[in-house]
N, C-alpha and C positions, 0 to 999 in steps of 0.2 A: 504494500500500500504506500503510495506517495501522495503527500498533501502539501498544498501551499495555502495561503490565507483564504482564498475563495475557490479553490479547486481540489479535486480528489481524483486519483487514478488507482483503480483496483485491477490487478492482473493475476490470472491463474498462473502460479509458478511453473506449471507444466505446459503453458502455451508455447507452441513452436511456431514462430513466424513463417516457417516454410510450409505450413499447412494453410496459409491464407487463401489459397485457391478453393478451399472447401468451406470458407467462412463468408458470412454476410456482414457488411459494415452498415450500421444504422446511425444516422446523425440527426440530432434535433437542434434547430437553431431558432431561438426566440428573440424577442427584442432586447433581452438583457442577460441571456445565458447561452451556453453551448455545451452539448453533451454528445457522447458517442458510445456505442456498444459493439462488440465483436462477438458473433455467435458462430461456433463451429457446427455446421449443419450435418456433418457426418457423425460426430460424437454426441451431438445434441447438448452441447455445453456452452454456457456463457463464459467467454474467455477474458474479456476486458470491459471495463466501464470507466469512462472519463466524464467528469462533470465540472464545469466552471460557471459559477454564479456571479451576480452583481457586476456584469461587464458594463463599464461606463461607455465604451465605444465598441459595440459588438462587431462592426465591420472590420475595424483594425485588429481586434482580438481574434476574430475568425480567420483573417488572412494569415496572421502570425502562427496560429495553431496548425492550419493546413500546410503551411510552408515548413514548419519545424518538427512536427510530431512524426517520428519514424514509423509508428504503427499505421498512420494514414497513407503512407506511401506503398503499402503492400498490395499485391495483385489479388484483390478480393473476388470471390465468386459473384457477388451482387452487392450493389451499393444503393441505399435508399436514404433520402434526405427530406425531412419536414422543415419548412421554413416559415417563420412569421412574415407576413406581407400585408400591408394595408390595401393592396391592389387585388381585391378578390370579390367575387359575387357568386352567390348560390342561386342557380337558375332552376326552377321547377322543371322536371323532365318533360312535362307536356308543352312547355314553351321553349325548350332548348333547341337551337338550330346550329349544327356544327358548321354550316356554310356562312354564318353571320357572326363569327367570333369577334371581329374588330368592333362591332357595335357595342359589345359588352365592355370593351376597353374604354369606351367613352365615360364610363362611371368611375374610372380610376383617376385619382387626383395627384398621387405621389409620383416623383421622378421614377420612370419605369423603363424596364428593358424592352426590347422589341419582340420578345418571344412570349407567346401566350400558351398556357398549359390548360388542359382540361382533365378532370378526374370525375368519373361517374360514381355516384353513390346510390345505386339502384335500391338498396335496402331502405334508404331514407328519402327517396323520391326526388333527388336533385342531382345536378351536375355542377361541379365547381369549376369556375373559369378564373384564372389568376395569372399574374406574372410577378416577377421578383424585382426588387429594386436593383438599379444598374450595377452597383458595386458588388452586391451579393451574387448576381448572375455572372459577372465577370470573374469573381473569385472562384466560384464553383466550376466554371468552364476551364479555368487555368489548372486547378488542382484535382477536381473530381468530375471530369467531363462526362463520364459514363453514368453518373448517378441518376437514378429515377427521382423526380422531384414532386413533392406533395406540399400542401399548405399545412399550417400548424395544427389544425383540428383533425386531420386525417387519422392519426393514430388514436385519438380519443374516440372517434367514431368507430374505429376498428374494435375498441374495447366494449362498445355499446351494442353490438349486433343482437344480443339476447335481451336487451332492456325492453320492457313492456310498459305501456301506459305513459305517464308523464314523469320525467326525471330531469334534474338539474345536475350537470356534470361540471366540476370545477377542477382545473389542472393548474397547479401553482409553480412559480419560480420564487426566489427570495423576494423579488420586487414587483411581481405582476401575477395575474391569473387570467386564464382563458375560461369563459363561461359559455356553456352550450346547453340549450334546452331542447329536449326531445319530447314530443307530444304525440302519442299514438303512433309511434314508429316514424315520425317525420321530424326533421330538424326545423324548429320554429324560430330559433334565435341563436346567434353566436357573436361574441365580441371579446376583445382582450383589453384589460385595464391595468394601468400602472398604479402602484401603491407603495407608500413608504412605511405604513404602520397599520395596526388593527383598526384605528379610528377611520382611516381612509377606506379600508376594506368594508367596514360597517356602512359607510355612506353608499358605496356601490352596491352592497348587498340589499340595503333597503330600497335603492333605486330599482334594482332588478325585480324585487318582490312587487313593487308598486306598478312598474311599467308592464311587466309580463303577467300581472294579475295572478301571482302564484298563491297557492294555499299552503303556507308553511307547515300546517298540521298534518298534511297528507302527502306532500311532495317529497319523494326520496332525493337525497343529495349524495352523489358519488364523488369522492375527492381523491386526487392523486397529486404527486409532485412533492414540493418542499413545504409540507405542512405537518405539524406534530400533534400527537394526542395532547389535548389541553393547553396548547399554546394560544396566543392571542387570536389568531384566525379561527382556530377550531372552537374556542370558547365563544367567539362572536357568532359562529354558525349555530351553536346550541341555544343562543338567545332567541332564535326565530324558528328553527327547524327541529322536528321531532325524530326524523329518520335520516341519520347521517352514516354513511358507510365508506370505508376506504376501498378505492378501486384498485384491485390487485393486478399484477402482471398476468398476461394471458397464460393459461395453463395448457400449453401445447407441448408438453413433454421435454421442455428445455431445462437442464440442470442449472439453477441460479446460485450455486453454492458460494460463489465469491461475494454474494450480497447477504450472506447469512447474518452479518453483524449490522446490517442497515435496515431501516424500516422498509418493508416489502413494497409499499406503494410509491416510494421515491421515484422509481424509474419505470413505472407502469406504461406511460405513454411512449417513452423512448423504445422500450422493448416491443410494444404493440406495433411499431413501424414494420416489424417483420411480417405482420399480417396484411399490410397494405398491398393492393394490386393495382 
């Protein structure tokens, strides 16, 4: 285990980089954090996890890690990346037209790359249309050109395929959270919020309850990421909601032994990237 102030690296001591061709590399890039996991698909073992939180300049930190981390230079079997982007729109499948993608880009306001991506979520009734900010796109093209690209909520949706009824899914970093509301199998709402403390989280939580007309007494909340039992955020949730559950990593026969000393829900959405298609 290697740690710095805001980062952690866990590596299976038996991991042989020469087996990288049998491994999948999963990367999760948010607005303020970066993490990756290496899964050996032959032995079905999680071989490495890296996590860096509280990135003040994610684009600079991302470029530095991709350039200098020796593990990220290995010839992996498959690479999947989920990326936070403000340039995204969820189009109901009945209105989606693959021949009219540039029309959707008119809704994007941030400095954007010229490449549009689409990901179909048939289970949830929509197709995601998105592009990445220019520097992020250029950085990935330079260091991980073959990576399949997804937006930030894709792995959270991969965790939710068995969710029934109405549920609120919250995925945390140290300084932000992604909120996703499922209602009768459809995605009704999703957004990402920056926060510095539990008071700010409380403000956004009340806003979500009011704007989405949630019934806290009956709405289940599934939480993952950097949140602890009885910390400020967890305590805040319990002020309003009666049914709060940790959203655990996908149970797909992968040995997560290197995470035995970590809360199981920390890297649920990162590991769920392996389920994304």
